[in-house]
C-alpha positions in Angstrom: 12.1 17.6 0.7 12.4 13.8 1.2 11.9 11.9 -2.3 12.2 8.4 -3.0 12.0 6.3 -6.0 13.4 3.1 -7.9 16.0 2.7 -10.4 14.8 0.7 -13.2 15.9 -0.1 -16.6 14.0 -2.1 -19.2 12.1 -5.1 -17.6 10.8 -7.9 -19.9 9.4 -11.3 -18.2 8.2 -12.7 -21.7 11.5 -11.5 -23.5 13.5 -12.9 -20.4 15.6 -9.9 -20.8 16.4 -8.0 -17.6 18.7 -4.7 -17.5 21.1 -4.3 -15.2 19.3 -2.6 -12.0 22.2 -2.9 -9.5 20.8 -3.6 -6.0 17.1 -3.3 -7.1 16.5 -6.6 -6.8 17.8 -9.0 -4.5 20.7 -11.0 -5.9 21.0 -14.7 -6.4 17.2 -15.5 -5.6 13.9 -15.4 -7.9 10.3 -15.7 -6.6 8.7 -18.4 -8.3 5.0 -19.6 -8.4 3.9 -23.2 -9.8 0.6 -23.4 -11.3 -2.3 -25.4 -9.5 -1.6 -29.1 -9.4 2.0 -28.7 -10.6 4.0 -28.1 -7.2 5.1 -31.7 -7.3 7.4 -30.8 -10.0 9.0 -28.1 -8.3 11.3 -29.9 -6.6 12.9 -31.7 -9.4 12.9 -28.6 -11.4 14.8 -26.5 -8.3 17.4 -29.5 -8.2 18.0 -29.2 -12.0 19.8 -25.9 -11.5 20.9 -26.6 -8.1 18.4 -24.0 -6.7 17.1 -24.5 -3.1 13.6 -23.2 -1.8 14.5 -20.6 1.0 10.8 -19.9 2.1 7.5 -20.0 0.9 4.1 -18.0 0.9 1.5 -20.3 2.7 -1.5 -18.3 1.2 -0.3 -17.2 -2.4 2.0 -20.4 -2.9 5.1 -18.2 -4.0 8.5 -19.7 -3.2 11.6 -17.5 -2.4 14.4 -19.9 -4.5 18.0 -19.2 -3.6 20.1 -19.6 -6.9 23.7 -21.5 -7.2 26.5 -19.8 -7.9 26.9 -18.9 -11.7 23.1 -18.6 -12.2 22.2 -15.3 -12.6 18.7 -13.8 -11.6 17.9 -13.0 -15.5 18.9 -16.8 -16.2 16.8 -18.2 -13.6 13.5 -16.0 -14.7 14.1 -17.2 -18.1 14.6 -20.9 -17.1 11.7 -21.2 -14.7 9.2 -19.1 -17.1 10.0 -21.5 -19.9 8.8 -24.1 -17.6 4.9 -24.8 -18.6 4.1 -25.8 -15.0 5.3 -22.4 -14.0 2.8 -19.8 -13.6 5.2 -16.9 -12.9 8.9 -16.2 -12.0 10.2 -12.8 -11.3 12.9 -11.1 -9.1 12.7 -10.3 -5.5 12.5 -6.6 -6.2 13.4 -4.0 -3.3 10.6 -1.5 -3.1 10.5 1.9 -1.5 8.2 3.3 1.0 6.0 6.1 -0.3 7.8 8.4 1.7 7.4 11.6 3.1 8.1 15.1 1.6 9.0 17.2 4.7 8.1 20.8 5.1 8.6 23.6 7.7 6.2 22.4 10.4 3.9 25.8 11.1 0.8 24.0 12.0 -1.2 24.1 15.2 -3.8 21.3 14.6 -4.8 18.5 12.5 -6.5 20.5 9.6 -7.3 16.9 8.3 -10.0 16.4 10.5 -11.6 19.9 10.6 -10.0 22.8 8.6 -11.2 26.2 9.7 -8.6 27.8 7.4 -6.3 28.2 10.4 -3.4 27.8 8.2 -4.8 29.9 5.3 -6.4 27.0 3.9 -9.9 26.8 2.6 -12.4 26.0 5.2 -14.1 22.6 5.4 -11.5 21.2 3.2 -11.1 18.2 5.4 -12.9 14.5 5.4 -15.4 15.8 8.1 -14.2 13.5 10.9 -15.8 15.4 13.7 -19.3 15.3 12.3 -18.8 11.5 11.5 -17.7 10.8 15.2 -20.9 12.0 16.2 -22.2 8.8 14.9 -19.2 6.4 15.1 -15.7 6.7 16.4 -14.9 3.1 15.5 -14.7 -0.1 17.1 -11.9 -2.2 18.8 -13.1 -5.1 16.8 -11.8 -3.7 13.6 -8.2 -4.8 12.9 -6.1 -2.4 10.6 -2.8 -4.2 9.3 -0.1 -1.7 9.1 2.4 -3.0 6.5 5.5 -0.4 7.1 8.4 0.3 9.0 7.1 -1.0 12.5 5.4 0.7 15.1 6.7 2.4 18.5 4.8 -0.2 20.7 5.5 2.1 23.7 4.1 5.3 22.6 1.4 6.6 24.9 -1.0 7.6 22.5 -0.8 4.1 20.5 -0.5 1.8 23.3 -4.3 1.1 24.0 -4.4 0.4 20.1 -2.0 -2.1 19.4 -3.6 -5.5 18.2 -2.7 -8.4 20.0 -2.9 -11.7 18.6 -5.8 -13.9 20.5 -4.3 -17.1 19.7 -0.7 -16.2 21.2 0.5 -16.4 24.7 1.1 -12.7 26.1 4.8 -11.6 26.7 6.0 -11.6 30.4 6.9 -7.9 29.7 4.2 -6.4 27.6 6.9 -4.2 26.0 9.8 -6.8 25.5 9.1 -9.3 22.6 11.9 -11.3 24.1 9.9 -12.3 27.2 7.5 -14.7 25.0 7.4 -18.5 25.9 9.3 -19.5 22.6 6.3 -21.5 21.3 4.0 -20.9 18.5 0.9 -21.3 20.1 -1.7 -20.7 17.6 0.7 -22.9 15.0 0.5 -20.1 12.4 4.2 -20.6 11.7 5.2 -17.2 13.7 6.6 -18.0 17.2 5.6 -15.3 20.0 3.9 -12.8 17.7 1.7 -11.6 20.2 2.0 -7.9 18.7 2.5 -8.6 15.0 5.7 -9.5 13.5 9.1 -7.9 11.9 9.5 -9.4 8.5 12.6 -7.8 7.4 15.1 -7.2 10.4 18.2 -4.9 9.8 18.8 -5.4 6.1 16.5 -5.6 3.1 19.0 -8.0 1.3 19.2 -10.2 4.7 15.9 -10.4 6.1 16.0 -11.8 9.5 12.5 -12.5 11.1 11.9 -11.8 14.3 8.5 -11.2 17.0 9.8 -7.5 17.4 7.8 -4.8 15.2 9.5 -1.7 16.8 9.9 1.1 14.5 13.2 2.3 13.6 12.6 4.7 11.1 9.8 6.7 12.2 7.5 6.4 9.2 5.3 3.4 10.4 4.7 5.2 13.7 3.6 8.3 11.9 1.0 6.5 9.8 -0.2 4.4 12.9 -1.3 7.7 14.4 -3.2 8.9 11.4 -5.1 5.6 11.4 -5.9 4.9 15.0 -4.1 7.2 17.7 -6.5 6.8 20.9 -9.2 9.4 20.6 -10.6 11.7 23.4 -7.5 10.5 26.1 -6.6 13.8 27.0 -3.0 13.5 25.2 -1.4 14.2 21.4 -3.6 13.5 18.6 -6.6 11.7 17.6 -6.8 9.1 14.7 -9.6 8.7 12.3 -10.8 5.7 14.2 -10.4 6.3 17.9 -10.0 2.6 19.2 -9.5 0.2 16.0 -6.7 -2.0 16.5 -3.4 -1.8 14.4 -1.6 -5.2 13.6 2.1 -4.0 13.3 3.3 -5.9 10.4 7.1 -4.4 9.8 8.5 -4.9 6.2 11.3 -2.5 6.2 14.7 -2.1 8.0 16.0 0.3 10.3 18.2 1.9 8.2 16.0 3.7 5.5 13.0 3.3 3.3 13.3 0.3 1.2 11.9 -3.2 1.5 11.7 -6.2 -0.7 8.9 -7.9 -2.8 8.9 -11.5 -0.7 8.8 -9.6 2.8 5.9 -7.4 1.8 3.8 -10.4 0.2 4.7 -12.4 3.8 3.2 -9.4 5.9 0.2 -9.4 3.3 -0.3 -13.1 3.5 0.2 -13.0 7.5 -2.7 -10.1 7.7 -5.2 -11.8 5.5 -4.5 -15.3 7.6 -4.9 -13.3 11.0 -8.0 -11.6 10.8 -7.1 -8.1 9.4 -10.2 -6.4 7.8 -8.0 -3.4 6.1 -4.2 -3.3 5.0 -2.7 -0.1 5.0 0.1 0.2 2.3 2.3 3.4 2.1 4.7 2.1 -0.3 5.4 0.6 -3.7 7.3 0.7 -6.5 7.5 1.0 -10.5 7.4 -2.7 -11.3 3.9 -4.6 -11.8 5.0 -7.6 -9.4 2.8 -10.9 -9.9 3.9 -11.8 -6.3 2.5 -8.8 -4.7 -0.6 -8.9 -7.0 -1.4 -12.3 -6.1 -0.9 -11.7 -2.4 -3.6 -8.7 -2.8 -5.8 -10.5 -4.9 -6.1 -13.3 -2.1 -7.0 -10.8 0.2 -9.7 -9.6 -1.9 -10.8 -13.3 -1.9 -10.9 -13.0 2.0 -12.8 -9.9 1.9 -10.0 -7.6 3.0 -9.7 -4.2 1.7 -6.2 -2.8 0.5 -5.6 0.8 0.8 -2.6 2.0 -1.1 -0.6 5.0 -1.4 -0.6 6.8 -5.1 3.0 7.5 -4.9 5.2 10.8 -4.6 6.4 11.3 -8.2 3.7 13.9 -9.5 3.1 11.7 -12.6 0.0 10.4 -14.3 0.0 6.7 -13.8 -2.6 6.2 -16.3 0.3 6.2 -18.9 3.5 3.9 -19.0 4.7 4.9 -15.8 2.8 3.3 -12.7 3.1 2.9 -9.1 2.4 -0.4 -7.8 0.5 -1.9 -5.8 -1.8 1.2 -6.3 -2.1 0.8 -9.8 -3.0 -2.9 -10.0 -6.5 -3.5 -11.4 -8.0 -5.3 -8.5 -11.3 -4.0 -7.2 -10.3 -4.5 -3.3 -7.4 -1.9 -3.9 -8.1 1.9 -3.2 -5.2 4.1 -4.8 -5.0 7.2 -2.7 -3.6 10.6 -3.7 -2.8 13.6 -1.4 -4.6 17.0 -1.1 -3.7 20.0 0.6 -5.7 22.2 2.8 -7.1 24.0 -0.2 -8.6 20.6 -1.6 -5.7 20.8 -4.4 -3.6 18.0 -5.3 -0.5 18.1 -3.8 2.4 18.9 -6.1 4.2 15.7 -5.3 1.1 13.3 -5.8 0.8 11.0 -8.6 -2.7 10.9 -10.1 -4.5 9.1 -12.6 -8.3 9.1 -13.9 -8.5 5.1 -13.9 -5.7 4.1 -11.6 -6.1 6.7 -8.7 -9.3 6.4 -6.9 -9.5 9.1 -4.3 -7.9 12.1 -2.6 -7.2 12.6 1.3 -5.4 15.0 3.3 -1.5 14.5 3.0 0.3 17.8 3.3 1.4 19.2 7.0 0.0 16.2 8.5 0.5 16.0 12.6 0.8 12.5 14.0 2.8 10.4 16.2 6.4 9.9 16.0 8.8 7.4 18.2 9.4 8.5 21.5 13.0 7.4 21.0 15.6 8.3 18.5 15.3 6.9 15.2 16.3 7.3 11.5 14.2 10.4 10.7 14.7 12.0 14.1 18.6 12.1 13.4 20.9 14.3 11.6 20.4 15.4 8.8 16.6 14.6 9.0 16.0 15.9 12.5 12.2 15.2 12.9 11.0 15.6 16.5 10.3 12.6 18.7 6.6 11.7 20.0 4.9 14.1 17.5 5.8 15.9 14.4 4.1 17.2 10.7 4.9 15.1 7.8 3.7 15.1 4.1 2.9 12.3 1.3 0.7 10.2 0.0 1.9 8.1 2.8 0.2 10.2 5.1 -3.2 10.4 2.9 -3.3 6.3 2.8 -3.9 5.9 6.5 -6.7 8.5 6.5 -8.7 6.6 4.1 -7.9 3.3 6.0 -8.9 4.9 9.2 -12.1 6.3 7.7 -12.9 2.4 6.3 -12.1 1.3 9.8 -15.0 3.4 11.1 -17.4 2.6 8.2 -17.2 -1.1 8.9 -18.1 -0.6 12.7 -21.0 1.3 11.6 -22.0 -1.1 9.0 -20.7 -4.4 10.1 -23.0 -6.3 7.7 -21.8 -4.7 4.6 -19.3 -6.5 2.5 -15.7 -5.0 1.8 -16.9 -4.0 -1.8 -20.0 -2.5 -0.4 -18.0 -0.6 2.3 -15.5 0.6 -0.4 -18.5 1.9 -2.6 -19.9 3.7 0.5 -16.4 5.5 0.8 -16.4 6.5 -3.2 -20.3 7.4 -2.8 -19.5 10.3 0.0 -16.6 11.9 -1.6 -16.6 15.7 -1.9 -16.2 16.4 -5.7 -13.5 19.1 -5.7 -12.0 20.8 -9.0 -8.3 19.8 -7.8 -9.1 16.0 -8.3 -12.0 16.3 -11.1 -10.8 14.3 -14.4 -7.6 13.0 -12.6 -8.8 10.6 -10.3 -11.5 7.9 -10.4 -14.0 9.7 -8.2 -13.1 13.1 -8.8 -13.1 13.9 -5.0 -11.8 14.1 -1.6 -13.0 11.4 0.9 -15.6 12.9 3.4 -16.4 10.2 6.5 -19.3 12.1 7.5 -21.2 11.7 4.1 -20.1 8.0 3.9 -21.4 7.4 7.2 -24.6 9.0 7.0 -25.3 8.1 3.5 -25.6 11.9 2.4 -24.3 11.2 -1.1 -23.5 14.0 -3.2 -24.9 14.2 -7.0 -22.2 13.1 -9.3 -21.7 13.8 -12.9 -23.2 11.3 -15.2 -21.9 12.2 -18.7 -23.7 9.3 -20.5 -27.2 9.8 -18.5 -27.4 6.3 -17.9 -28.3 6.9 -13.9 -24.9 5.3 -13.5 -22.4 7.6 -12.1 -19.1 8.5 -14.1 -16.8 6.8 -11.3 -18.8 3.6 -11.6 -19.1 3.8 -15.6 -15.0 4.4 -15.1 -13.0 1.7 -16.8 -11.2 0.6 -13.4 -14.7 -1.2 -12.5 -16.0 -3.8 -14.4 -19.8 -4.1 -12.8 -21.3 -1.7 -15.0 -24.0 -4.3 -16.9 -24.7 -1.4 -19.3 -21.7 -1.7 -20.9 -20.9 -3.6 -24.2 -17.9 -5.9 -23.8 -17.3 -7.2 -27.2 -13.7 -9.1 -26.7 -15.2 -10.4 -23.2 -12.3 -9.1 -21.3 -14.1 -7.5 -18.3 -13.7 -4.0 -19.8 -16.4 -2.1 -21.4 -16.1 -1.0 -25.0 -16.5 2.6 -24.3 -13.5 2.4 -21.9 -11.3 0.1 -23.8 -8.8 2.8 -25.5 -8.2 4.2 -21.9 -7.9 1.3 -20.0 -6.9 -1.8 -21.8 -4.7 -5.2 -21.1 -2.8 -4.6 -24.4 0.2 -6.4 -26.0 3.5 -4.9 -26.4 2.8 -4.3 -30.3 -0.5 -2.7 -29.4 1.2 -0.6 -26.8 3.9 1.0 -29.1 0.9 1.5 -31.5 -1.0 3.6 -28.6 2.0 5.5 -27.4 2.9 6.8 -24.0 -0.7 7.6 -22.8 -1.6 3.9 -22.9 -1.5 1.2 -20.1 0.7 -1.5 -21.0 0.1 -4.8 -19.4 -0.4 -8.6 -19.4 -3.8 -10.2 -19.5 -5.5 -12.0 -16.8 -2.4 -13.0 -15.3 -0.7 -9.8 -15.5 2.6 -11.5 -15.6 4.0 -9.6 -18.4 6.2 -7.0 -16.7 6.1 -3.1 -18.1 8.3 -0.8 -19.8 9.0 1.7 -17.2 11.9 4.1 -17.4 13.8 4.7 -20.8 17.2 3.2 -21.0 19.7 5.8 -19.7 16.9 7.4 -17.4 17.9 7.0 -13.8 15.6 7.3 -10.5 17.4 7.2 -7.2 16.5 7.3 -3.7 17.1 11.0 -2.4 16.7 11.9 1.2 17.1 15.6 1.9 17.4 17.2 5.5 14.7 18.9 6.9 14.6 22.8 6.6 15.2 24.9 9.6 12.4 25.3 12.2 
């Protein structure tokens, strides 16, 4: 079994207290965003405490600030947050991929596309890809940004679908990133980024950026194959979209399954600036980071969908414990739970009636692996090169992202929100997800692409399906909203941006958050409770 989590103590930015969390945030630096029109004050304030800006997010306008010796991260967050010109300040947290949960691979095909009960599961407990492909297999004009551990750029089942930057001159050797011309041809701030970019390098604490997004772990390559392994090419596996272009954005090191907030936000900004239609994010953490939320909100403004893994803790994220970015209350985020071949929620998958949107296949998923040795193919994990089976919400997430790519290709004039609603409207209602996800169902690509929408429960008989009435979505005009916070009164007690005092009164089942800015960090894990990264060897095959 492969499980990952974060070690968190109590975090409170408004109280300016940060419990000692070891290396779960990068020491000696913070992330700071100044309010609109206040950027001119930034340099002077940095100088007051001897800090220096080490990098900035061009779209989100967040600065990565290096602290002088003697100034702790907690001190810096307190100092910056007390400045009225600052919108938010926070540590540069180290996040974790929503990692895979291995099982003995005894599977013979990709049941997620067509389930005949070949593994003992329930026939048709799949996303009906085969039926949908009669209408569309996708389009090479759709760009899927994969923010992950990178991609094997040489994998024969992926080569044809790797995105190339149209504004950058090609490398002399199409498989050797060092053969670029050394020039930022498109002036986007990244040199020779012909096939994406590596925002991290060998270590999460010392990021070294370069133009080689090759996968050193295996996680990203596996997700890439689910997204868009080349279809109908006579080899290996088939992605949900046969020919969409995958933009490789490497945000994790080659030594494991961790990443930092700033690196992830850089990749999101890059995806938006360079034409991505969908961002796939099989990673996350327990802290509600303003930097990440800001980047995803910017993606929303640009019409980009953000598909996020619900997480592998097996918890109800409607309560105090969240898994971000899936748990952010942004309408362009689609939070994905994992289901098995019986249409049951996977035992490791997070869930939540207001925080997790849909289910998708995530147990025993066959997909591409790097053709060379990487972190997950070596002792003690011993996964196979080329192809192998993995489990996790990480695997469910690219099923959804790939389905969205096919829907966009079939309905190119629809907005990103209309595409999202088309996906939701087509889900199969299944008992295993009823009442524990927003839609209560597992995606069905054929239903969504044909417009064959099942009848949805409508408890209040207002001719608006329960999933639309659900508090996560604020566009139901029939709901009263007395406090004007964009959340219908009928849902206020379930999904409310409340103060700490109110949260204490509500108890553990309530959502604790800040108001519109979401700059208040949450109480995640009681003091003394420790969650750590655990990697288990694969069981013998």
